[in-house]
C-alpha angles and dihedrals in degrees: 000000000000111000124233088238091058092048090050090049092053092047091052091049096052098085090053092047090049093050091049092049091049092049089049090051093052092047094048092044090053091052091046096051091044091053099043107030125071129169090348094306127114129222094228093160093057094044091048090053090059116009095171095111092049093047091051089053093050090047089055091048092052094073101034117114120202130181126215088225086072091056101179094047092046096047094045092051096049095043091054092042091054094048093046092048090052089054090048090051091052097047092044087061099032129179093049132143099210138005086242089065087076112069112232093013093146105023108029110031110086129205128199101240135146093003097306143073107254142167126231091249091054092051090052099040105030105027099039117012096041094046103043107020088214113149090196089079089079089070096054102041106085117200098197094259134110090238090066123090106265125278112242124228095239138061125258108243134182089259098050107027096094094048092045093049087055094042096049092046092051092047092051099048092044093048108105090209091057100038105035113198122188116168108302093345127092124195114200136181119271086244086083091055098043092050099029093143089064093057106030125058136157088270099040137051123204089254088052091054093049093048091057087070105027125100090208111041122228117232109261092230095054115132112245125213133169123235121210117275116248106229096178113126116272091228129151 
């Protein structure tokens, strides 16, 4: 029979075990992205040939519990979890030309992450957008397509997530391939249409949002249009 003292000991040890597991996840995720991502492109072929490292990471992520009250830890975990799950979805169906080639890729396929079974859309919309109302998240969640902002070759961690959210947003909105300016016309990704409520408010126009992060401001009266999203795989 297990004694009450032993049960109490295990209960007291759980926070430490959880913290160690989370730290291990961030370290292993950092090594994984560094090894398999280059210039925003992913080595899906190599990962598909041996997915052991990815599966170990996802197994770690399955039992990790994070709390929104610890914002940096929470955001870093779910951003990495999303990006890793996208890679898992691609390699599970490899070879594939686009995430859209797999029906239900974003809204039906579930992954065991953070103690629950969850879709990619639910990570984005329920775990991140709904909790923090931070439009910068759109520039760090990478959907496996070339139209997405690029995946970086490092993990998001509690210590770097804020600076990387800012960095990746600034890189995106100053990238002439992403924000296409021609005279008084501006072509922007369909991301800004699909999630318009994240960028446009009663107090802020889309141009106003972009100008918060641009080194060269766009004229407020510029005409905005949306170019077609490139759903081709972001593969090396």
